[in-house]
Residue frames as a rotation matrix with the C-alpha (Angstrom) as fourth column:
UNK 1
-0.058 -0.943 -0.327 48.80
0.927 0.071 -0.369 4.58
0.372 -0.324 0.870 -37.26
UNK 2
0.849 0.374 -0.372 49.09
0.513 -0.752 0.414 7.41
-0.126 -0.542 -0.831 -34.79
UNK 3
0.382 -0.703 0.600 51.39
0.144 -0.596 -0.790 10.35
0.913 0.388 -0.126 -35.20
UNK 4
-0.431 -0.630 -0.646 53.85
0.758 0.135 -0.638 11.10
0.489 -0.765 0.419 -32.40
UNK 5
-0.864 0.167 0.475 52.02
-0.301 -0.927 -0.222 14.37
0.404 -0.335 0.852 -31.70
UNK 6
0.167 0.980 -0.111 48.75
-0.541 0.185 0.820 12.46
0.824 -0.077 0.561 -31.25
UNK 7
0.219 -0.164 -0.962 50.42
0.592 0.806 -0.003 10.02
0.776 -0.569 0.274 -28.85
UNK 8
-0.823 -0.565 -0.061 51.82
0.422 -0.535 -0.732 12.94
0.381 -0.628 0.679 -26.86
UNK 9
-0.538 0.710 0.454 48.38
-0.648 -0.693 0.316 14.58
0.539 -0.124 0.833 -26.69
UNK 10
0.401 0.685 -0.608 46.81
-0.120 0.697 0.707 11.30
0.908 -0.211 0.362 -25.51
UNK 11
-0.203 -0.563 -0.801 49.44
0.784 0.396 -0.477 10.97
0.586 -0.725 0.362 -22.74
UNK 12
-0.949 -0.125 0.291 48.82
-0.027 -0.884 -0.467 14.56
0.315 -0.451 0.835 -21.64
UNK 13
-0.098 0.989 0.111 45.06
-0.646 -0.148 0.749 13.97
0.757 0.002 0.653 -21.65
UNK 14
0.369 0.209 -0.906 45.47
0.339 0.877 0.340 10.82
0.866 -0.432 0.253 -19.58
UNK 15
-0.576 -0.671 -0.466 47.76
0.702 -0.115 -0.703 12.54
0.418 -0.733 0.537 -17.09
UNK 16
-0.836 0.304 0.458 45.34
-0.368 -0.928 -0.057 15.46
0.407 -0.216 0.887 -16.75
UNK 17
0.044 0.998 0.033 42.13
-0.794 0.015 0.607 13.46
0.606 -0.053 0.794 -16.37
UNK 18
0.845 0.210 -0.492 43.44
0.053 0.882 0.468 10.35
0.532 -0.421 0.735 -14.60
UNK 19
0.100 -0.868 0.486 46.10
-0.766 -0.379 -0.519 11.55
0.635 -0.321 -0.703 -12.15
UNK 20
-0.061 -0.225 0.972 47.73
-0.905 0.423 0.041 8.88
-0.421 -0.878 -0.229 -10.03
UNK 21
0.753 0.317 0.577 47.14
-0.071 0.910 -0.408 6.13
-0.654 0.266 0.708 -12.58
UNK 22
-0.308 -0.900 0.308 49.75
0.211 0.251 0.945 4.55
-0.928 0.356 0.113 -14.76
UNK 23
0.212 0.303 -0.929 49.78
-0.791 -0.505 -0.346 5.95
-0.574 0.808 0.133 -18.27
UNK 24
0.636 0.053 0.770 49.40
0.221 0.943 -0.247 3.10
-0.739 0.328 0.588 -20.76
UNK 25
-0.483 -0.845 -0.231 52.08
-0.163 -0.172 0.971 2.59
-0.860 0.507 -0.054 -23.38
UNK 26
0.705 0.695 -0.141 50.94
-0.214 0.019 -0.977 3.06
-0.677 0.718 0.162 -26.96
UNK 27
-0.006 -0.675 0.738 52.69
0.724 0.506 0.469 1.34
-0.690 0.537 0.486 -29.88
UNK 28
-0.308 -0.199 -0.931 53.94
-0.307 -0.905 0.295 3.87
-0.901 0.376 0.217 -32.34
UNK 29
-0.954 -0.171 -0.244 53.42
-0.280 0.227 0.933 1.69
-0.105 0.959 -0.264 -35.38
UNK 30
-0.677 0.731 -0.092 49.95
0.578 0.604 0.548 0.18
0.456 0.318 -0.831 -34.69
UNK 31
-0.484 0.504 0.715 48.35
-0.498 -0.830 0.249 2.61
0.720 -0.236 0.653 -32.25
UNK 32
0.432 0.629 -0.646 47.32
0.176 0.644 0.744 -0.21
0.884 -0.435 0.168 -29.93
UNK 33
0.399 -0.227 0.888 47.68
-0.860 -0.430 0.276 0.10
0.319 -0.874 -0.367 -26.20
UNK 34
-0.214 -0.533 -0.819 50.16
-0.024 0.841 -0.541 -2.30
0.977 -0.096 -0.193 -24.63
UNK 35
0.867 0.498 -0.024 49.22
-0.036 0.111 0.993 -3.70
0.498 -0.860 0.114 -21.23
UNK 36
-0.015 -0.945 0.327 52.14
-0.522 -0.271 -0.809 -2.57
0.853 -0.183 -0.489 -19.12
UNK 37
-0.944 -0.258 0.208 51.01
-0.301 0.402 -0.865 -3.83
0.139 -0.878 -0.457 -15.73
UNK 38
-0.344 0.848 -0.403 48.11
0.615 0.528 0.586 -5.76
0.710 -0.046 -0.703 -14.37
UNK 39
0.044 0.430 0.902 45.76
-0.326 -0.847 0.420 -3.54
0.944 -0.312 0.103 -12.39
UNK 40
0.922 0.294 -0.253 45.96
0.111 0.424 0.899 -5.86
0.372 -0.856 0.358 -9.38
UNK 41
0.177 -0.943 -0.283 49.73
0.940 0.247 -0.236 -5.36
0.292 -0.224 0.930 -9.20
UNK 42
-0.159 -0.208 0.965 49.33
0.124 -0.974 -0.190 -1.62
0.979 0.090 0.181 -8.78
UNK 43
-0.809 -0.117 -0.576 49.65
0.577 0.027 -0.816 -0.37
0.111 -0.993 0.045 -5.21
UNK 44
0.285 0.946 0.152 46.43
0.782 -0.321 0.534 0.97
0.554 -0.034 -0.832 -3.75
UNK 45
-0.527 -0.506 0.683 47.03
0.063 -0.825 -0.562 4.52
0.847 -0.254 0.467 -2.61
UNK 46
-0.290 0.383 -0.877 46.27
0.952 0.208 -0.224 5.02
0.096 -0.900 -0.425 1.07
UNK 47
0.146 0.454 0.879 43.98
0.384 -0.845 0.373 8.00
0.912 0.283 -0.298 1.35
UNK 48
-0.779 -0.518 -0.354 44.40
0.487 -0.145 -0.861 8.24
0.395 -0.843 0.365 5.12
UNK 49
-0.297 0.755 0.585 40.83
-0.419 -0.654 0.630 9.25
0.858 -0.058 0.510 5.89
UNK 50
-0.779 -0.111 0.616 40.73
-0.626 0.185 -0.758 6.94
-0.030 -0.976 -0.214 8.89
UNK 51
0.267 0.964 -0.014 37.82
-0.960 0.265 -0.085 4.88
-0.078 0.037 0.996 7.59
UNK 52
-0.485 -0.530 0.695 39.84
-0.467 0.829 0.307 1.81
-0.739 -0.176 -0.650 6.73
UNK 53
-0.478 0.323 -0.817 38.38
-0.764 0.306 0.568 -1.02
0.433 0.896 0.101 4.70
UNK 54
0.571 0.752 0.331 35.99
-0.820 0.546 0.173 -3.91
-0.051 -0.370 0.928 5.11
UNK 55
0.215 -0.468 0.857 37.10
-0.328 0.792 0.515 -7.52
-0.920 -0.392 0.017 5.60
UNK 56
0.602 0.072 0.795 36.79
0.612 0.598 -0.518 -8.20
-0.513 0.798 0.317 1.87
UNK 57
-0.405 -0.907 0.114 39.18
0.816 -0.302 0.493 -5.32
-0.413 0.292 0.862 1.09
UNK 58
0.131 0.528 0.839 36.58
0.787 -0.570 0.236 -2.80
0.603 0.630 -0.490 -0.10
UNK 59
-0.855 -0.493 0.158 37.37
0.346 -0.770 -0.536 0.75
0.386 -0.404 0.829 0.97
UNK 60
-0.107 0.813 -0.573 34.94
0.950 -0.087 -0.300 2.21
-0.294 -0.576 -0.763 3.49
UNK 61
-0.558 -0.034 0.829 33.26
0.490 -0.820 0.296 5.44
0.670 0.572 0.474 2.46
UNK 62
0.353 0.758 0.548 30.98
-0.185 -0.517 0.835 6.09
0.917 -0.396 -0.042 5.46
UNK 63
-0.734 -0.505 0.454 31.67
-0.517 -0.016 -0.856 6.55
0.439 -0.863 -0.249 9.14
UNK 64
-0.780 0.452 -0.432 29.81
0.589 0.764 -0.264 4.50
0.211 -0.460 -0.862 11.73
UNK 65
-0.590 0.565 -0.576 27.81
0.132 -0.637 -0.760 7.60
-0.796 -0.525 0.302 12.66
UNK 66
-0.542 0.372 -0.754 26.71
-0.821 -0.428 0.379 8.07
-0.182 0.824 0.537 9.04
UNK 67
-0.783 0.254 -0.568 25.73
-0.029 0.897 0.441 4.40
0.622 0.362 -0.695 8.82
UNK 68
-0.711 0.535 -0.455 23.62
0.641 0.229 -0.732 4.76
-0.288 -0.813 -0.506 12.01
UNK 69
-0.544 0.506 -0.669 21.98
-0.352 -0.862 -0.366 7.90
-0.762 0.037 0.647 10.61
UNK 70
-0.616 0.296 -0.730 21.09
-0.733 0.124 0.669 6.16
0.288 0.947 0.141 7.33
UNK 71
-0.793 0.335 -0.509 19.73
0.388 0.922 0.002 3.14
0.470 -0.196 -0.861 9.20
UNK 72
-0.666 0.548 -0.506 17.67
0.396 -0.315 -0.862 5.40
-0.632 -0.775 -0.007 11.47
UNK 73
-0.501 0.487 -0.716 16.21
-0.691 -0.723 -0.009 7.35
-0.522 0.490 0.698 8.55
UNK 74
-0.708 0.233 -0.666 15.40
-0.409 0.633 0.657 4.09
0.575 0.738 -0.353 6.72
UNK 75
-0.770 0.442 -0.461 13.63
0.632 0.628 -0.454 2.71
0.089 -0.641 -0.762 9.80
UNK 76
-0.571 0.563 -0.597 11.67
0.007 -0.724 -0.690 5.97
-0.821 -0.398 0.409 10.16
UNK 77
-0.603 0.332 -0.726 10.66
-0.798 -0.274 0.537 5.80
-0.021 0.903 0.430 6.49
UNK 78
-0.755 0.306 -0.580 9.44
0.083 0.922 0.378 2.21
0.651 0.237 -0.721 6.91
UNK 79
-0.701 0.510 -0.499 7.49
0.623 0.097 -0.776 3.11
-0.347 -0.855 -0.386 10.06
UNK 80
-0.573 0.483 -0.663 5.89
-0.447 -0.861 -0.241 6.05
-0.687 0.159 0.709 8.26
UNK 81
-0.668 0.311 -0.676 4.85
-0.602 0.307 0.737 3.79
0.437 0.899 -0.018 5.36
UNK 82
-0.748 0.397 -0.532 3.30
0.530 0.840 -0.118 1.33
0.400 -0.370 -0.839 7.82
UNK 83
-0.654 0.498 -0.569 1.48
0.325 -0.494 -0.806 4.14
-0.683 -0.712 0.161 9.65
UNK 84
-0.584 0.422 -0.693 0.11
-0.742 -0.624 0.245 5.53
-0.329 0.658 0.678 6.38
UNK 85
-0.705 0.314 -0.636 -1.01
-0.226 0.751 0.621 2.06
0.673 0.581 -0.458 5.27
UNK 86
-0.734 0.434 -0.522 -2.71
0.679 0.473 -0.561 1.51
0.003 -0.766 -0.642 8.63
UNK 87
-0.595 0.517 -0.615 -4.50
-0.117 -0.813 -0.571 4.88
-0.795 -0.268 0.544 8.43
UNK 88
-0.631 0.346 -0.694 -5.62
-0.763 -0.116 0.636 4.10
0.139 0.931 0.337 4.89
UNK 89
-0.747 0.333 -0.576 -6.94
0.252 0.943 0.217 0.73
0.615 0.017 -0.788 6.06
UNK 90
-0.696 0.493 -0.522 -8.82
0.522 -0.152 -0.839 2.44
-0.493 -0.857 -0.152 8.94
UNK 91
-0.579 0.476 -0.662 -10.40
-0.590 -0.805 -0.062 4.92
-0.562 0.354 0.747 6.51
UNK 92
-0.673 0.301 -0.675 -11.43
-0.490 0.502 0.713 2.08
0.554 0.811 -0.191 4.21
UNK 93
-0.760 0.377 -0.529 -12.94
0.585 0.752 -0.305 0.17
0.283 -0.541 -0.792 7.13
UNK 94
-0.618 0.539 -0.572 -14.87
0.171 -0.618 -0.767 3.28
-0.767 -0.572 0.290 8.30
UNK 95
-0.616 0.365 -0.698 -16.05
-0.770 -0.466 0.436 3.92
-0.166 0.806 0.569 4.74
UNK 96
-0.721 0.336 -0.606 -17.31
-0.047 0.849 0.526 0.34
0.691 0.408 -0.596 4.46
UNK 97
-0.712 0.464 -0.528 -19.08
0.678 0.256 -0.689 0.60
-0.185 -0.848 -0.496 7.84
UNK 98
-0.575 0.492 -0.654 -20.73
-0.276 -0.869 -0.410 3.87
-0.770 -0.055 0.635 6.83
UNK 99
-0.647 0.306 -0.698 -21.76
-0.718 0.064 0.693 2.41
0.256 0.950 0.178 3.48
UNK 100
-0.777 0.351 -0.522 -23.20
0.379 0.924 0.057 -0.65
0.502 -0.154 -0.851 5.22
UNK 101
-0.628 0.557 -0.543 -25.21
0.455 -0.303 -0.837 1.56
-0.631 -0.773 -0.063 7.58
UNK 102
-0.597 0.376 -0.709 -26.42
-0.632 -0.764 0.128 3.60
-0.494 0.524 0.694 4.62
UNK 103
-0.697 0.335 -0.634 -27.62
-0.402 0.549 0.733 0.54
0.594 0.765 -0.248 2.73
UNK 104
-0.714 0.464 -0.525 -29.36
0.681 0.635 -0.364 -0.81
0.164 -0.617 -0.769 5.84
UNK 105
-0.614 0.489 -0.620 -31.05
0.077 -0.744 -0.664 2.55
-0.786 -0.456 0.419 6.35
UNK 106
-0.642 0.367 -0.673 -32.33
-0.765 -0.366 0.530 2.46
-0.052 0.855 0.516 2.78
UNK 107
-0.618 0.443 -0.650 -33.91
0.099 0.864 0.494 -0.94
0.780 0.241 -0.577 3.40
UNK 108
-0.919 0.335 0.206 -36.76
-0.313 -0.306 -0.899 0.31
-0.238 -0.891 0.386 5.55
UNK 109
-0.470 0.855 0.218 -40.39
0.790 0.518 -0.329 -0.56
-0.394 0.017 -0.919 5.99
UNK 110
-0.449 0.328 0.831 -42.81
0.623 -0.551 0.555 1.48
0.640 0.767 0.043 3.88
UNK 111
0.630 0.748 -0.209 -44.52
0.658 -0.371 0.655 2.81
0.413 -0.550 -0.726 7.00
UNK 112
0.214 -0.620 -0.754 -41.35
0.772 -0.365 0.520 4.38
-0.598 -0.694 0.401 8.29
UNK 113
0.968 0.098 -0.231 -40.63
-0.037 -0.854 -0.518 7.91
-0.248 0.510 -0.823 7.12
UNK 114
0.413 -0.857 0.308 -37.49
0.859 0.254 -0.444 8.35
0.302 0.448 0.841 5.09
UNK 115
-0.155 -0.574 -0.804 -34.86
0.720 -0.623 0.305 10.90
-0.676 -0.532 0.510 5.94
UNK 116
-0.907 -0.196 0.373 -35.62
0.416 -0.564 0.714 12.61
0.071 0.802 0.593 2.63
UNK 117
0.024 0.981 0.195 -39.23
0.698 -0.156 0.699 13.21
0.716 0.120 -0.688 3.72
UNK 118
-0.638 -0.345 -0.689 -38.37
0.758 -0.438 -0.483 16.35
-0.135 -0.830 0.541 5.64
UNK 119
-0.712 0.466 0.526 -41.25
-0.078 -0.796 0.600 18.44
0.698 0.386 0.603 4.30
UNK 120
0.552 0.810 0.197 -43.41
-0.365 0.023 0.931 16.98
0.750 -0.585 0.309 7.09
UNK 121
-0.475 -0.792 0.384 -41.51
-0.693 0.068 -0.718 16.79
0.543 -0.607 -0.581 10.34
UNK 122
-0.976 0.206 -0.070 -44.13
0.201 0.734 -0.649 15.17
-0.082 -0.648 -0.757 12.52
UNK 123
-0.298 0.944 0.141 -47.84
-0.115 -0.183 0.976 14.64
0.948 0.275 0.163 12.49
UNK 124
-0.996 0.070 -0.054 -49.48
0.058 0.068 -0.996 15.40
-0.066 -0.995 -0.072 15.80
UNK 125
-0.358 0.934 0.005 -53.13
0.385 0.143 0.912 14.50
0.850 0.329 -0.411 16.23
UNK 126
-0.660 0.241 0.711 -55.45
-0.653 -0.652 -0.385 16.38
0.371 -0.719 0.588 18.56
UNK 127
-0.201 0.609 -0.767 -56.93
0.196 0.792 0.578 13.26
0.960 -0.034 -0.279 19.97
UNK 128
0.048 0.309 0.950 -58.86
-0.907 -0.386 0.172 13.48
0.419 -0.869 0.262 23.10
UNK 129
-0.913 -0.369 0.173 -58.40
-0.407 0.801 -0.439 10.75
0.023 -0.471 -0.882 25.62
UNK 130
-0.452 0.774 -0.444 -61.11
0.256 0.589 0.766 8.11
0.854 0.233 -0.465 25.72
UNK 131
-0.824 0.265 0.500 -63.79
-0.563 -0.473 -0.678 9.23
0.056 -0.840 0.539 28.08
UNK 132
-0.735 0.625 -0.263 -66.54
0.623 0.776 0.104 7.14
0.269 -0.087 -0.959 29.56
UNK 133
-0.677 0.625 0.388 -69.99
-0.635 -0.763 0.122 8.68
0.372 -0.163 0.914 29.79
UNK 134
-0.384 0.625 0.680 -73.18
-0.616 0.376 -0.692 7.42
-0.688 -0.684 0.240 31.37
UNK 135
0.665 0.710 -0.232 -74.39
-0.617 0.347 -0.707 6.10
-0.421 0.613 0.669 28.03
UNK 136
0.762 -0.467 0.448 -71.15
0.570 0.813 -0.121 4.31
-0.307 0.347 0.886 27.16
UNK 137
-0.312 -0.950 0.018 -68.24
0.808 -0.255 0.531 5.53
-0.500 0.180 0.847 25.16
UNK 138
0.338 0.332 -0.881 -68.24
-0.069 -0.924 -0.375 9.03
-0.939 0.188 -0.289 23.86
UNK 139
0.717 -0.043 0.696 -68.09
0.677 0.278 -0.681 9.32
-0.164 0.960 0.228 20.10
UNK 140
-0.205 -0.871 -0.448 -64.91
0.492 -0.487 0.722 10.85
-0.846 -0.073 0.528 18.78
UNK 141
0.904 0.390 -0.177 -64.84
0.069 -0.539 -0.840 13.54
-0.423 0.747 -0.514 16.20
UNK 142
0.346 -0.797 0.495 -62.21
0.938 0.277 -0.208 13.74
0.029 0.537 0.843 13.53
UNK 143
0.784 -0.214 -0.582 -59.78
-0.058 -0.960 0.275 16.58
-0.617 -0.182 -0.765 13.84
UNK 144
0.863 -0.505 -0.002 -57.25
-0.022 -0.033 -0.999 17.59
0.504 0.863 -0.040 11.26
UNK 145
0.474 -0.758 -0.449 -53.68
0.880 0.390 0.270 16.82
-0.029 -0.523 0.852 12.15
UNK 146
0.917 -0.317 -0.244 -51.35
-0.276 -0.942 0.190 19.60
-0.290 -0.107 -0.951 13.15
UNK 147
0.600 -0.798 -0.055 -48.03
0.302 0.290 -0.908 19.70
0.740 0.528 0.415 11.43
UNK 148
0.372 -0.501 -0.782 -45.21
0.928 0.202 0.312 19.62
0.002 -0.842 0.540 13.98
UNK 149
-0.588 -0.700 -0.405 -44.12
0.750 -0.660 0.052 22.97
-0.303 -0.273 0.913 15.29
UNK 150
-0.742 0.335 0.581 -47.03
0.185 -0.730 0.658 24.96
0.645 0.595 0.479 13.79
């Protein structure tokens, strides 16, 4: 059971924190709230902001300009996500192509120099062109190879 001072304090609290709403009636003997009116019977206060309401009766909170702005920003966000996904896909495709080239380059013939064999750039031999002599072919002599650039 509520004291009359408690009921008064509850009414003051309700009036302070819920202005414009009907204060519920409280039974003095039980402390239960009596349903005075149905919430649908209460008049809806007209705010007069010029926005009106939707067909289903819901109060509008945004202007048409704000709705267009939100739609535009949402479209821009979606386009950005698509662009980022496309760029990521391009990078993945390039990475796969580079990896494929790398694996093909590693599958070489043993005679071919590897890229890691850079201690010998090129072997250049001092071969003399074949020369014909009166007795037949001239015998060649072995000459040591020159390392490229030396």
